C-alpha positions as CSV (number, residue, x, y, z in Angstrom):
1,M,47.2,33.8,13.8
2,A,44.9,30.8,13.6
3,V,47.0,27.7,14.2
4,K,45.1,25.4,11.9
5,T,44.8,27.7,8.9
6,G,47.8,30.0,9.3
7,K,45.6,33.0,8.6
8,C,45.4,36.2,10.7
9,A,42.5,35.9,13.2
10,Q,42.7,39.3,14.8
11,V,44.6,42.6,14.5
12,L,45.2,44.5,17.7
13,K,45.7,48.2,17.0
14,G,47.6,50.5,19.3
15,H,51.3,50.6,18.6
16,T,52.7,53.3,16.3
17,D,55.7,51.3,15.1
18,L,56.7,47.8,14.3
19,V,56.0,45.2,17.0
20,S,59.2,43.2,17.8
21,T,58.1,41.0,20.7
22,M,55.0,39.2,22.0
23,M,54.4,37.0,25.0
24,C,51.2,35.3,26.1
25,Q,50.2,34.8,29.7
26,L,47.4,32.3,30.1
27,N,45.7,32.1,33.5
28,V,44.3,28.6,33.8
29,P,42.2,27.8,36.9
30,A,43.9,25.2,39.2
31,K,42.1,21.8,39.3
32,D,41.0,20.6,42.7
33,S,42.7,17.3,43.5
34,G,40.3,16.5,46.3
35,N,43.2,15.9,48.7
36,Q,42.8,17.1,52.3
37,A,46.4,18.3,52.4
38,D,45.6,20.6,49.5
39,A,42.6,22.1,51.4
40,D,44.9,23.2,54.2
41,S,47.5,24.8,51.9
42,P,47.3,28.5,51.0
43,K,45.6,29.2,47.7
44,V,47.6,31.1,45.1
45,V,45.5,34.0,43.7
46,P,46.8,35.2,40.2
47,L,47.6,38.9,40.0
48,Q,45.3,39.1,36.9
49,S,42.1,37.2,36.5
50,T,42.3,37.3,32.7
51,S,44.7,35.9,30.2
52,S,46.9,38.6,28.6
53,L,49.1,39.2,25.6
54,F,52.1,41.5,26.0
55,S,53.6,43.2,23.0
56,G,56.8,45.3,22.7
57,S,57.3,47.7,19.9
58,F,59.9,50.0,18.3
59,D,57.6,52.8,19.4
60,E,59.3,52.3,22.8
61,T,56.2,50.9,24.6
62,I,55.0,47.6,26.0
63,K,51.3,47.0,25.9
64,R,49.2,44.5,27.8
65,W,46.1,43.2,25.9
66,S,43.2,41.3,27.4
67,L,42.7,38.1,25.4
68,E,39.0,38.1,26.5
69,T,38.1,41.7,25.3
70,L,41.0,42.2,22.8
71,L,41.5,45.7,24.3
72,C,44.7,47.3,25.5
73,Q,44.6,47.2,29.3
74,S,47.8,49.2,30.0
75,T,50.8,50.8,28.3
76,L,54.3,51.0,29.8
77,R,56.9,53.4,28.6
78,V,60.3,54.1,30.1
79,P,60.8,57.8,30.5
80,R,63.3,59.2,28.1
81,P,66.3,61.2,29.5
82,Y,64.8,64.7,28.8
83,E,61.2,63.7,29.2
84,G,59.1,66.9,29.7
85,M,62.0,69.3,29.7
86,N,60.8,72.5,28.0
87,I,63.4,73.9,25.6
88,S,61.2,76.5,24.0
89,H,63.2,79.5,25.3
90,S,66.6,77.9,25.4
91,I,69.4,79.7,23.6
92,G,72.6,78.5,21.9
93,L,71.0,75.3,20.5
94,N,71.1,74.7,16.8
95,E,68.3,72.9,15.0
96,A,70.0,69.5,15.1
97,Q,70.5,69.8,18.8
98,R,66.8,70.7,19.3
99,M,65.7,67.8,17.2
100,T,67.9,65.4,19.2
101,L,66.6,66.8,22.6
102,R,63.0,66.4,21.3
103,A,63.7,62.8,20.3
104,L,64.9,62.2,23.8
105,G,61.7,63.6,25.3
106,A,62.1,67.4,25.5
107,V,59.2,69.6,24.5
108,S,59.2,72.8,22.6
109,D,56.6,75.4,21.5
110,K,58.8,76.1,18.5
111,I,58.5,73.8,15.5
C-alpha cells in the first residue's frame, strides 16, 4: 500500500488462501564511520543481499518475496502428519476418514 495515498501499489500472487501475517526485512548497507577501530572489527555480512517481505497464509505456507523483483523466492511448509502416505488401497476406512487423512496430507488414487 502506498503510504501517502493509501492505495494498493502492488499485488503479489502466490498464496491460495487468505494472508494473515506479513513482515518486512530491509537490508540497509552499514555506513562507514571512518573510525580505525571499525576497520579492524569483523564485518557482518547479511544472510540475504536483498530486502524481503515474508507472508504467512491460511494455506499453511510462509513465502519470502524479493522486494526488488517482487517475485516469490521460497515457500516454506510444515509437513502435515500424514504427508505422502498412500491410502489408495487401505481397507476399513469410511469416506469421512479418507477425507480427514487427505486433509492431513495423505494421498489417494481414489476420488
